[in-house]
C-alpha positions in Angstrom: -9.9 -6.2 -14.4 -7.9 -6.9 -17.5 -4.8 -9.1 -16.8 -2.6 -7.4 -19.4 -3.0 -4.0 -17.7 -1.1 -3.1 -14.5 -3.2 -3.0 -11.3 -3.5 0.2 -9.4 -3.9 -0.1 -5.7 -5.1 2.8 -3.6 -4.5 2.3 0.1 -5.4 4.0 3.3 -3.4 3.3 6.5 -3.8 4.2 10.2 -0.9 3.1 12.4 -1.9 1.3 15.6 -0.3 2.0 19.0 1.4 -1.4 18.7 3.5 0.0 15.9 4.0 3.4 17.4 5.3 1.7 20.6 8.0 -0.3 18.8 11.6 0.8 19.3 13.0 2.7 16.3 15.2 -0.3 15.5 12.2 -2.6 15.4 10.2 -0.1 13.3 13.1 0.1 10.8 13.4 -3.7 10.7 9.7 -4.0 9.9 9.8 -1.3 7.2 13.0 -2.8 5.7 11.4 -6.3 5.5 8.2 -4.7 4.1 10.1 -2.7 1.4 12.2 -5.7 0.3 9.0 -7.6 -0.4 7.3 -4.7 -2.2 10.4 -4.3 -4.4 10.7 -8.1 -5.0 7.1 -8.3 -6.2 7.5 -5.4 -8.7 5.4 -2.7 -6.9 6.0 0.8 -8.2 5.1 3.6 -5.7 3.3 6.4 -7.5 2.7 8.5 -4.4 2.3 8.4 -0.6 0.6 11.2 1.2 1.1 11.9 4.9 -2.4 12.9 6.2 -1.8 12.9 9.9 -2.1 16.7 10.4 -5.3 17.0 8.4 -7.2 13.7 8.9 -8.1 11.8 12.0 -9.2 8.7 10.1 -6.0 7.9 8.1 -2.3 8.6 8.6 -1.3 7.8 5.0 -2.9 7.4 1.6 -1.0 6.0 -1.3 -1.2 4.9 -4.9 0.8 2.0 -6.2 1.2 0.2 -9.5 1.4 -3.6 -9.5 2.4 -5.9 -12.4 -0.5 -8.4 -11.8 -3.2 -9.7 -9.5 -0.9 -12.6 -8.7 1.6 -10.1 -7.2 -1.1 -8.5 -5.1 -2.2 -11.8 -3.8 1.3 -12.8 -3.0 1.7 -9.5 -1.2 -1.4 -10.1 0.9 -0.1 -13.5 1.9 3.3 -12.0 2.9 1.6 -9.2 4.9 -0.6 -11.6 6.8 1.9 -14.4 7.4 5.3 -12.7 7.6 4.6 -9.2 8.8 1.4 -9.7 10.7 0.3 -6.3 9.4 -3.1 -6.3 11.1 -1.3 -6.2 14.4 0.3 -2.9 13.4 -2.1 -1.1 11.1 -5.7 -0.5 10.1 -6.0 -0.4 6.4 -8.3 -0.2 3.4 -7.5 -0.9 -0.2 -9.2 -0.4 -3.6 -8.0 -2.0 -6.8 -8.5 -0.9 -10.4 -6.8 -0.4 -13.7 -5.4 2.8 -15.1 -7.5 5.0 -17.2 -6.5 8.2 -18.9 -7.8 11.6 -17.6 -6.7 13.4 -20.8 -10.1 13.5 -22.5 -12.2 13.8 -19.3 -14.8 16.6 -19.9 -13.5 17.3 -23.4 -15.4 16.8 -26.7 
């Protein structure tokens, strides 16, 4: 990946019962702490799709733009050490750089 381009992160998330069983206050505290870190690291949410009604494998799919690989690495560290994310979700991510679709299939 080229460092001067933003990094696009595609993610897939399935909530575990441990998250679903939290009280609403604890869920909100988790999400608030999560959001503060995302904002602090410069993540821009492009879209998040709720797939629960149409997909048994994933609850959410999302696309984010990150300013750098360093920010993504810092995010992973925060998720592992501060949020203990693996306790609450199953996830998969793919990273890449943006590419225009404007000329796809055109001469």
